[in-house]
PAZAPA-4460 file (N, C-alpha, C; in steps of 0.05 Angstrom, whole numbers, plus 32768, in hexadecimal, padded with zeros to 4 digits):
% residues 223
    n_x    n_y    n_z   ca_x   ca_y   ca_z    c_x    c_y    c_z   seq   type   mol
   8011   7FE7   8001   8000   7FFF   8000   8011   8019   8000     1      P     A
   8006   802E   7FF5   8015   8048   7FF3   8017   8055   800E     2      K     A
   8030   805D   8016   8034   806A   8030   8030   8087   802E     3      M     A
   8023   8093   8043   801F   80AF   8043   8039   80BD   804F     4      T     A
   8039   80D7   804E   8050   80E6   8058   8054   80E1   8077     5      A     A
   803D   80E0   8084   803F   80DC   80A2   804A   80C0   80A8     6      I     A
   8042   80AC   8099   804D   8091   809D   806B   8091   8098     7      E     A
   8074   80A0   8083   8091   809F   807C   80A0   80AD   8092     8      K     A
   8095   80C3   809D   80A3   80D0   80B3   80A4   80BF   80CC     9      L     A
   808E   80B1   80D2   808E   809F   80E8   80A4   8088   80E5    10      Q     A
   80A7   807E   80CC   80BB   806A   80C6   80D7   8076   80CB    11      M     A
   80DC   808F   80C2   80F7   809A   80C8   80FB   809D   80E6    12      L     A
   80E7   80A5   80F5   80EA   80A9   8111   80F0   808E   811E    13      I     A
   80E3   8079   8117   80E9   805E   8122   8105   8055   811B    14      E     A
   810E   805B   8102   8128   8053   80FC   813E   8063   810D    15      A     A
   8139   807C   8112   814B   808A   8123   814B   8080   813F    16      A     A
   8133   807A   8149   8134   806F   8164   8142   8054   8166    17      E     A
   813E   8044   8151   814C   802A   8151   816B   802E   8151    18      Y     A
   8175   8040   8142   8191   8045   8141   819B   8050   815D    19      L     A
   818B   8061   8168   8193   806C   8183   8193   8056   8197    20      D     A
   817F   8045   8196   817E   802F   81A9   8196   801B   81A5    21      R     A
   819E   8017   818F   81B6   8005   818A   81CF   8011   8194    22      R     A
   81D1   802C   8191   81E8   8038   819C   81EA   8035   81BC    23      E     A
   81D3   803A   81C9   81D2   8036   81E6   81D8   801A   81EE    24      R     A
   81CD   8006   81DF   81D2   7FEB   81E7   81F1   7FE4   81E2    25      E     A
   81FE   7FEF   81CE   821A   7FEB   81CA   822A   7FF7   81E1    26      A     A
   8222   800E   81EB   822F   801A   8202   822E   8008   821A    27      E     A
   8217   7FFE   8221   8213   7FED   8239   8222   7FD4   8234    28      H     A
   8223   7FC9   821D   8232   7FB0   8218   8250   7FB3   821C    29      G     A
   825B   7FC8   8214   8277   7FCE   8219   827D   7FD0   8237    30      Y     A
   826B   7FDD   8245   8270   7FE2   8261   826E   7FC7   8271    31      A     A
   825C   7FB5   8268   825B   7F9B   8278   8272   7F8A   8271    32      S     A
   827F   7F8D   8259   8294   7F7B   8252   82B0   7F83   825D    33      M     A
   82B1   7F9A   8268   82CB   7FA5   8273   82D2   7F96   828C    34      L     A
   82EC   7F8C   8290   82F3   7F7E   82A8   82F9   7F92   82BE    35      P     A
   82FD   7F88   82D6   8303   7F9A   82EC   8320   7FA1   82EB    36      F     A
   8325   7FBB   82E9   8340   7FC6   82E7   8343   7FDE   82FB    37      T     A
   835B   7FE8   82FC   835F   7FFF   830E   8352   8018   8301    38      S     A
   8354   802C   8310   8347   8046   8308   8356   8052   82F0    39      N     A
   8370   804F   82F1   8381   805A   82DA   837B   804B   82C1    40      K     A
   837B   8030   82C4   8375   8021   82AB   8359   8025   82A2    41      E     A
   8348   8029   82B6   832C   802C   82AE   8329   8048   829F    42      R     A
   8336   805C   82A9   8336   8075   829C   8341   8074   8280    43      D     A
   8356   8065   827D   8362   8063   8262   834F   8053   824E    44      G     A
   8343   8040   825A   832F   802F   824A   8318   8041   8242    45      L     A
   830F   8052   8255   82F9   8064   8250   8300   8077   8239    46      K     A
   8319   8081   823A   8320   8094   8224   8322   8086   8209    47      R     A
   832C   806D   820B   832D   805E   81F1   8311   8059   81E6    48      K     A
   82FF   8051   81F9   82E5   804A   81F1   82D6   8063   81E8    49      I     A
   82DD   8079   81F6   82D0   8093   81ED   82D9   809B   81D0    50      K     A
   82F4   8098   81CD   82FE   80A0   81B3   82F2   808E   819D    51      N     A
   82F1   8073   81A4   82E7   8060   8191   82C9   8065   818C    52      K     A
   82BC   806C   81A2   829E   8072   81A0   829B   808B   818E    53      K     A
   82AC   809E   8192   82AA   80B7   8183   82B0   80B1   8165    54      N     A
   82C4   80A1   8161   82CA   809A   8145   82B4   8089   8138    55      F     A
   82A9   8076   814A   8294   8066   8140   827B   8077   813A    56      S     A
   8276   808B   814D   825F   809B   8148   8262   80AB   8130    57      S     A
   8279   80B6   812B   827E   80C7   8112   827B   80B6   80FA    58      R     A
   8285   809D   80FC   8282   808B   80E4   8265   8085   80DF    59      S     A
   8258   807E   80F6   823B   8077   80F2   822D   808F   80E8    60      T     A
   8232   80A6   80F2   8225   80C0   80EA   822A   80C3   80CC    61      H     A
   8243   80C1   80C5   824B   80C6   80A8   823D   80B2   8096    62      N     A
   823C   8099   809F   822F   8085   808F   8211   808A   808C    63      E     A
   8206   8092   80A2   81E8   8098   80A3   81E3   80B0   8091    64      M     A
   81F5   80C5   8093   81F1   80DC   8084   81F4   80D6   8066    65      E     A
   8207   80C5   8060   820A   80BD   8044   81F2   80AE   8039    66      K     A
   81E9   809B   8048   81D1   808D   8041   81B8   809F   803E    67      N     A
   81B7   80B1   8051   81A0   80C4   8050   81A0   80D4   8037    68      R     A
   81B7   80DF   8030   81BA   80EF   8017   81B4   80DF   7FFE    69      R     A
   81BF   80C7   7FFE   81B8   80B5   7FE7   819B   80B0   7FE4    70      A     A
   818F   80A9   7FFD   8171   80A5   7FFC   8162   80BF   7FF4    71      H     A
   816B   80D5   7FFD   815E   80EF   7FF5   8161   80F3   7FD8    72      L     A
   8178   80EE   7FCC   817B   80F2   7FAF   8169   80E0   7FA0    73      R     A
   8165   80C7   7FA8   8153   80B5   7F9C   8135   80BE   7F9E    74      L     A
   812F   80CA   7FB5   8114   80D3   7FBA   8110   80EC   7FA8    75      C     A
   8122   80FD   7FA5   8120   8113   7F94   811D   810D   7F77    76      L     A
   812E   80FA   7F6E   812B   80F1   7F53   810F   80E5   7F4C    77      E     A
   8106   80D5   7F60   80EA   80C9   7F5D   80D5   80DF   7F5D    78      R     A
   80D9   80F4   7F6F   80C6   810A   7F70   80C6   8119   7F55    79      L     A
   80DC   811C   7F49   80DE   812A   7F2F   80CD   811C   7F19    80      K     A
   80CD   8101   7F1C   80BE   80F2   7F08   80A0   80F1   7F0E    81      S     A
   8098   80F8   7F26   807C   80F9   7F2D   8070   8116   7F2B    82      L     A
   8080   812B   7F2F   8075   8146   7F2F   807A   8152   7F13    83      V     A
   8066   815D   7F07   806A   816C   7EEC   807A   8185   7EF2    84      P     A
   8092   8187   7EE6   80A5   819D   7EEA   80A7   81AF   7ED2    85      L     A
   809F   81A7   7EBB   80A2   81B7   7EA4   80BC   81B1   7E95    86      G     A
   80C2   81C2   7E81   80DA   81BD   7E71   80F5   81C1   7E80    87      P     A
   80F5   81D3   7E95   810E   81D9   7EA3   810F   81C9   7EBD    88      D     A
   810C   81B0   7EBA   810C   819F   7ED3   8127   819B   7EE0    89      S     A
   813C   819E   7ECE   8157   819A   7EDA   8160   81B3   7EEA    90      N     A
   8154   81C9   7EE6   815D   81E2   7EF4   814E   81E6   7F0E    91      R     A
   813D   81D4   7F16   812E   81D8   7F2F   813F   81D0   7F45    92      H     A
   813E   81DF   7F5B   814C   81D9   7F73   813B   81C6   7F84    93      T     A
   8147   81BD   7F9A   8138   81AB   7FAB   8120   81B8   7FB8    94      T     A
   8124   81D3   7FBE   810E   81E0   7FCC   80F6   81E6   7FB6    95      L     A
   80FD   81EE   7F9E   80E9   81F1   7F8A   80DB   81D7   7F83    96      S     A
   80EA   81C2   7F83   80DD   81A7   7F7E   80C9   81A0   7F93    97      L     A
   80D2   81A6   7FAC   80BF   819E   7FC2   80A7   81B1   7FC2    98      L     A
   80AA   81C9   7FBA   8093   81DC   7FB9   8080   81D3   7FA2    99      M     A
   808B   81CB   7F8C   807A   81C1   7F76   806C   81A7   7F7E   100      R     A
   807A   8196   7F8C   806E   817E   7F95   8057   8183   7FA8   101      A     A
   805B   8197   7FB9   8045   819D   7FCC   802D   81A8   7FBE   102      K     A
   8030   81BA   7FA9   801A   81C3   7F99   800C   81AD   7F8A   103      D     A
   801D   819A   7F80   8012   8184   7F71   8002   8172   7F82   104      H     A
   800A   816E   7F9B   7FFB   815E   7FAF   7FE0   816A   7FB4   105      I     A
   7FE0   8186   7FB7   7FC7   8193   7FBD   7FB4   8190   7FA5   106      K     A
   7FBE   8193   7F8C   7FAD   818E   7F76   7FA1   8172   7F75   107      R     A
   7FB2   815F   7F7B   7FA9   8143   7F7B   7F93   813E   7F91   108      L     A
   7F98   814A   7FA9   7F84   8148   7FBE   7F69   8154   7FB5   109      E     A
   7F6B   816B   7FA9   7F52   8178   7F9E   7F44   8166   7F8A   110      D     A
   7F53   815B   7F77   7F48   8148   7F62   7F3C   8130   7F71   111      S     A
   7F49   8126   7F85   7F3F   810F   7F94   7F25   8115   7FA1   112      E     A
   7F23   812C   7FAD   7F09   8134   7FBA   7EF3   8135   7FA5   113      R     A
   7EF9   8143   7F90   7EE4   8146   7F7A   7EDC   812C   7F6F   114      K     A
   7EF0   8119   7F6C   7EEA   80FE   7F62   7ED9   80ED   7F76   115      A     A
   7EDF   80F2   7F8F   7ED0   80E4   7FA4   7EB4   80EE   7FA6   116      Q     A
   7EB1   8109   7FA2   7E95   8115   7FA1   7E86   810A   7F89   117      H     A
   7E93   8107   7F72   7E85   80FD   7F5A   7E7E   80DF   7F5F   118      T     A
   7E90   80D1   7F6C   7E8A   80B4   7F71   7E72   80B2   7F83   119      I     A
   7E71   80C2   7F99   7E5C   80C1   7FAB   7E41   80C7   7F9D   120      D     A
   7E42   80DC   7F8C   7E29   80E3   7F7C   7E21   80CD   7F6B   121      Q     A
   7E32   80C1   7F5C   7E2B   80AB   7F4B   7E20   8092   7F5A   122      L     A
   7E2C   808E   7F72   7E21   8078   7F82   7E05   807E   7F8A   123      Q     A
   7E00   8096   7F93   7DE4   809D   7F99   7DD0   809A   7F82   124      R     A
   7DD9   80A3   7F6A   7DC9   809F   7F53   7DC5   8082   7F4D   125      E     A
   7DD9   8073   7F50   7DD6   8055   7F4B   7DC2   8049   7F5E   126      R     A
   7DC4   8050   7F77   7DB0   8045   7F8A   7D94   804E   7F84   127      R     A
   7D91   8067   7F7B   7D76   8070   7F73   7D6C   8061   7F5A   128      H     A
   7D7D   805D   7F47   7D75   804F   7F2E   7D6F   8031   7F35   129      L     A
   7D7D   8025   7F48   7D77   8008   7F4F   7D5C   8007   7F5D   130      C     A
   7D55   801B   7F6E   7D3B   801B   7F7A   7D25   801F   7F66   131      R     A
   7D2A   8031   7F53   7D16   8035   7F3D   7D13   801D   7F2B   132      R     A
   7D28   8010   7F26   7D26   7FF7   7F17   7D16   7FE1   7F25   133      L     A
   7D1A   7FDE   7F3F   7D0A   7FCC   7F4F   7CEC   7FD5   7F4E   134      E     A
   7CE5   7FEE   7F51   7CCB   7FF7   7F4F   7CBE   7FF1   7F34   135      Q     A
   7CCD   7FF5   7F1E   7CC2   7FF0   7F04   7CBD   7FD2   7F00   136      L     A
   7CCF   7FC1   7F0C   7CCC   7FA5   7F0A   7CB1   7F9C   7F18   137      G     A
   7CAC   7FA9   7F30   7C93   7FA1   7F3E   7C7B   7FAA   7F2F   138      V     A
   7C7C   7FC3   7F23   7C66   7FCD   7F14   7C62   7FBC   7EFA   139      E     A
   7C76   7FB2   7EEE   7C74   7FA2   7ED6   7C68   7F88   7EDD   140      R     A
   7C6F   7F7D   7EF4   7C63   7F63   7EFD   7C45   7F66   7F03   141      T     A
   7C3E   7F7C   7F0F   7C22   7F82   7F14   7C12   7F87   7EFA   142      R     A
   7C1F   7F95   7EE8   7C10   7F99   7ECE   7C0C   7F7F   7EBE   143      M     A
   7C21   7F6D   7EC0   7C1E   7F53   7EB2   7C08   7F43   7EBF   144      D     A
   7C05   7F44   7ED9   7BF1   7F36   7EE8   7BD6   7F40   7EE1   145      S     A
   7BD3   7F5B   7EE0   7BB9   7F67   7ED8   7BB3   7F60   7EBB   146      M     A
   7BC7   7F60   7EA9   7BC1   7F58   7E8D   7BB7   7F3C   7E8A   147      G     A
   7BC3   7F29   7E9A   7BBA   7F0E   7E9A   7B9E   7F0B   7EA3   148      S     A
   7B97   7F1A   7EB8   7B7C   7F19   7EC4   7B68   7F23   7EAF   149      T     A
   7B6F   7F3A   7EA2   7B5D   7F44   7E8E   7B59   7F31   7E77   150      I     A
   7B6F   7F25   7E6E   7B6D   7F11   7E58   7B5B   7EFA   7E5E   151      S     A
   7B5E   7EF1   7E78   7B4E   7EDA   7E80   7B31   7EE2   7E82   152      S     A
   7B2B   7EFA   7E8C   7B0E   7F04   7E8D   7B03   7F06   7E71   153      D     A
   7B13   7F10   7E5E   7B09   7F13   7E42   7B04   7EF8   7E36   154      K     A
   7B15   7EE4   7E3B   7B10   7EC9   7E30   7AF6   7EBD   7E3B   155      S     A
   7AF2   7EC3   7E55   7AD8   7EB8   7E61   7AC0   7EC6   7E54   156      D     A
   7AC3   7EE1   7E50   7AAC   7EEF   7E44   7AA7   7EE6   7E28   157      S     A
   7ABD   7EE1   7E18   7AB9   7ED6   7DFC   7AAC   7EBB   7DFB   158      D     A
   7AB3   7EAB   7E0F   7AA6   7E90   7E11   7A88   7E92   7E17   159      Q     A
   7A82   7EA6   7E29   7A65   7EA9   7E2F   7A56   7EB3   7E16   160      E     A
   7A62   7EC5   7E06   7A56   7ECF   7DEE   7A51   7EB7   7DDA   161      D     A
   7A64   7EA5   7DD8   7A61   7E8F   7DC7   7A4B   7E7C   7DD0   162      V     A
   7A49   7E79   7DEA   7A32   7E68   7DF5   7A17   7E75   7DED   163      D     A
   7A16   7E90   7DF2   79FD   7E9E   7DEB   79F7   7E9B   7DCD   164      V     A
   7A0B   7E9F   7DBC   7A06   7E9C   7D9E   79FD   7E7F   7D97   165      D     A
   7A08   7E6C   7DA4   79FE   7E4F   7D9E   79E2   7E4C   7DA6   166      V     A
   79DB   7E56   7DBE   79BE   7E53   7DC7   79AB   7E63   7DB4   167      E     A
   79B4   7E7B   7DAB   79A3   7E8A   7D97   79A1   7E7B   7D7E   168      G     A
   79B6   7E6F   7D74   79B5   7E60   7D5C   79A2   7E48   7D5E   169      T     A
   79A3   7E3B   7D74   7990   7E24   7D79   7973   7E2F   7D77   170      D     A
   796E   7E45   7D84   7953   7E51   7D84   794A   7E57   7D66   171      Y     A
   795C   7E63   7D57   7956   7E6B   7D3D   7952   7E51   7D2B   172      L     A
   7962   7E3C   7D31   795D   7E24   7D21   7942   7E18   7D27   173      L     A
   7939   7E1A   7D41   791F   7E10   7D49   7909   7E20   7D3A   174      G     A
   790B   7E3A   7D39   78F7   7E4A   7D2A   78F8   7E44   7D0D   175      D     A
   790F   7E3F   7D02   7911   7E38   7CE6   7903   7E1E   7CE0   176      L     A
   7906   7E09   7CF1   78FB   7DF0   7CED   78DC   7DF3   7CEF   177      E     A
   78D2   7E02   7D02   78B5   7E06   7D05   78A9   7E15   7CEC   178      W     A
   78B8   7E28   7CE2   78AF   7E36   7CCA   78AF   7E25   7CB3   179      T     A
   78C3   7E14   7CAF   78C5   7E01   7C99   78AE   7DED   7C99   180      T     A
   78A8   7DE4   7CB3   7892   7DD0   7CB6   7877   7DDD   7CAF   181      S     A
   7874   7DF7   7CB6   785A   7E05   7CB0   7859   7E08   7C91   182      S     A
   786E   7E0F   7C84   786D   7E13   7C68   7867   7DF8   7C5A   183      V     A
   7873   7DE1   7C63   786D   7DC8   7C58   7850   7DC0   7C5A   184      S     A
   7845   7DC5   7C72   7828   7DC0   7C76   7818   7DD0   7C62   185      D     A
   781E   7DE9   7C5F   780E   7DFA   7C4C   7810   7DEF   7C2F   186      S     A
   7829   7DE6   7C28   782D   7DDC   7C0E   781D   7DC3   7C09   187      D     A
   781C   7DB1   7C1F   780C   7D9A   7C1C   77EF   7DA0   7C18   188      E     A
   77E4   7DB3   7C28   77C8   7DBB   7C24   77C4   7DC5   7C09   189      Q     A
   77D6   7DD6   7BFE   77D1   7DE1   7BE3   77D3   7DCB   7BCE   190      G     A
   77E3   7DB8   7BD3   77E5   7DA1   7BBF   77CB   7D91   7BC0   191      S     A
   77BF   7D8D   7BD7   77A7   7D7E   7BD9   7791   7D8C   7BCA   192      L     A
   778F   7DA7   7BD0   777C   7DB7   7BC2   777E   7DB7   7BA4   193      R     A
   7797   7DB8   7B9B   779C   7DB8   7B7E   7794   7D9E   7B73   194      S     A
   779A   7D87   7B82   7792   7D6C   7B79   7773   7D6B   7B77   195      S     A
   7767   7D75   7B8B   774A   7D75   7B8B   773F   7D83   7B74   196      C     A
   774A   7D9A   7B6E   7741   7DAA   7B57   7745   7D9B   7B3D   197      S     A
   775C   7D8D   7B3B   7761   7D7E   7B22   774E   7D66   7B21   198      D     A
   7749   7D58   7B37   7737   7D42   7B36   771B   7D4A   7B30   199      E     A
   7713   7D61   7B3B   76F8   7D6A   7B37   76F4   7D72   7B1A   200      G     A
   7708   7D7E   7B0F   7707   7D85   7AF3   7704   7D6D   7AE2   201      Y     A
   7713   7D58   7AE8   7711   7D40   7ADA   76F5   7D34   7ADB   202      S     A
   76EB   7D32   7AF4   76D0   7D26   7AF7   76BB   7D35   7AE8   203      S     A
   76BC   7D50   7AEA   76A9   7D5F   7ADD   76AB   7D5C   7ABF   204      A     A
   76C3   7D59   7AB6   76C6   7D54   7A98   76BA   7D39   7A91   205      S     A
   76BF   7D26   7AA1   76B3   7D0B   7A9A   7695   7D0C   7A9C   206      L     A
   768A   7D1A   7AB0   766D   7D1C   7AB1   7663   7D29   7A99   207      R     A
   7670   7D3E   7A91   7666   7D4E   7A79   7668   7D3C   7A60   208      R     A
   767C   7D2C   7A5E   767E   7D1D   7A46   7667   7D06   7A47   209      L     A
   7663   7CFD   7A5F   764E   7CE7   7A61   7632   7CF3   7A5C   210      A     A
   762C   7D0C   7A65   7613   7D18   7A61   7615   7D30   7A4E   211      N     A
   7618   7D2E   7A36   761C   7D44   7A23   7604   7D57   7A22   212      P     A
   75EE   7D4E   7A2B   75D5   7D5E   7A2A   75D4   7D73   7A3F   213      Q     A
   75E4   7D72   7A53   75E4   7D85   7A68   75ED   7D9F   7A5D   214      E     A
   75E1   7DB5   7A63   75E6   7DCE   7A58   75FC   7DDC   7A68   215      K     A
   75F9   7DDB   7A81   760D   7DE9   7A91   761B   7DD6   7AA3   216      S     A
   7632   7DCE   7A9D   7641   7DBB   7AAD   7648   7DC7   7AC9   217      P     A
   7646   7DB6   7ADB   764D   7DBF   7AF7   7667   7DB2   7AFE   218      V     A
   7679   7DC4   7B05   7694   7DBB   7B0D   7695   7DBA   7B2B   219      L     A
   769E   7DA4   7B36   76A0   7DA2   7B54   76B5   7D8D   7B5A   220      G     A
   76BB   7D8E   7B73   76D0   7D7C   7B7C   76C5   7D6D   7B93   221      C     A
   76C2   7D53   7B91   76B8   7D42   7BA7   76D1   7D35   7BB5   222      S     A
   76D3   7D3C   7BCE   76E9   7D31   7BDD   76E0   7D17   7BE9   223      L     A
***
């Protein structure tokens, strides 16, 4: 994970405390290892240890300073690659580089706040659209259910109309049969009358031929 400036400072502080603690432990270790000697010898040994300690401290300090400067150069070079410096990047001093880096960090923080605000707004819109989608799904299910109910009711109504039409057709067929029967009866009566007329005419003709002396023939039909 990316370390913040505070975390880096804390790491440097811990490193300094570690080095200081090692120096104190080294001092106590030398003191415990010294054998019992006279005061003169002890004073001479103390001077030697002190001189050695001073030399060791200077060497340690010089080494630490050398490492610190090398690390600082690496950090500055990396900072140059991260901070936009323009065409005259080689002419910038350490102070100007740090000031530009500070301004660049502020711009990045402002951009991050704006981006976070946009993200929050988009998340709110997304939640709103999800709720709206759920509502539309419920409404669609309800409309489909209502459509099925209406279709079922319409089918039942159409079936009732078909039943009524069939009953009406049966009634009309009954009337038609009755009318046909009446017409047939009338036709039969007309045929009988016609036959009677024909038979009467024939009888009258026969009687007239048999009795030629009759002046006025009588036509009749004897049933």
